[in-house]
N, C-alpha and C positions, 0 to 999 in steps of 0.2 A: 504494500500500499505505499501511495506517495502522499506525502502532506506538501499543501500549496498554501503559502502565506503571502498576504497582501500587505506590505508596510508603508505607510505614509510617512516621509521624512520632511515633509515641507514644514520648515521652521522647527525642527524638534528641539525639545529641552530636556534630553535624556542623555546620560553619559553610556549607558549600554542597556542592552536588553537580550532576552532570549525568546525566540518563538516557541520552543517546547523544551520543557525540561522534565527529564523522567528518570527513574532508577534512584529517586530520593538525593539528587544532584541539589547542592544549594548554590545559588548564585547571591553574590552581595555587592552594591553599587553604592558610591557615595555620589549624590546629586547636588549640583548648585545651579538654581535657577535665578537669573539676574534679567529683569526687563531692561529695556533699552533707556528707560528713566533712570533706574538704579545704577546703569554703567555711566550714565552720563554724570550721575552724582558723583560717583567713584572718580571719574576723570576730572571733574571739577575740583573735589577736595585734594586729589594729587597734585594738581596744578595750583592750587592756594597754598598747600604745605611748602612745596618747592620753592615759590614766591617767597614766603616768609622766610626760609631757611636762607636762600639768596642776601634777603635783606638783612637778616643777622650777620652773615659772613662778611657783608661789607662793613658793618658797624664793628664786629668782634671776630676778625679772621681766626682766631684761635679756640675759638668756642668748641667745646667738646659735645658729644652727644647727648649729656644730660643736659646741659644748657640749651642745646637745640629744641629738645623736647619741651623743657619748661617755657622756653620762649614761644613755641607753636601753641601750647596751653594757654599763655598767658594773652596770645593775640587772637584767640578765637573765643567766640562766644559759647555758652552752655547750649543754646538752641541750635546752632552750627555742628556742634558735636553729636546731639541728639539725632539730628538729621542724618549725619554720616553714619551713624551707628545703625540707624534704621536702612539705610541703604546695605549695609553689610548683612542685616538679618534677612 
């Protein structure tokens, strides 16, 4: 007997799949689904963080990683941080 499968991959949001699982085989996958809005939010956040770090490096070229993180935290608002966290979730 031959099995026929019809899979539609138009704009898929899957990392992998199995048409048929038999003999107690286990399949596991991690799936990350980002809408285009979430992707844009992450791109915007990355751009903003890079801009802030460049600004700090101009004023303090010897800033270490801890100082850079503190500077980005000080220069961003709590609502911006919540928005960013929401994009990651």
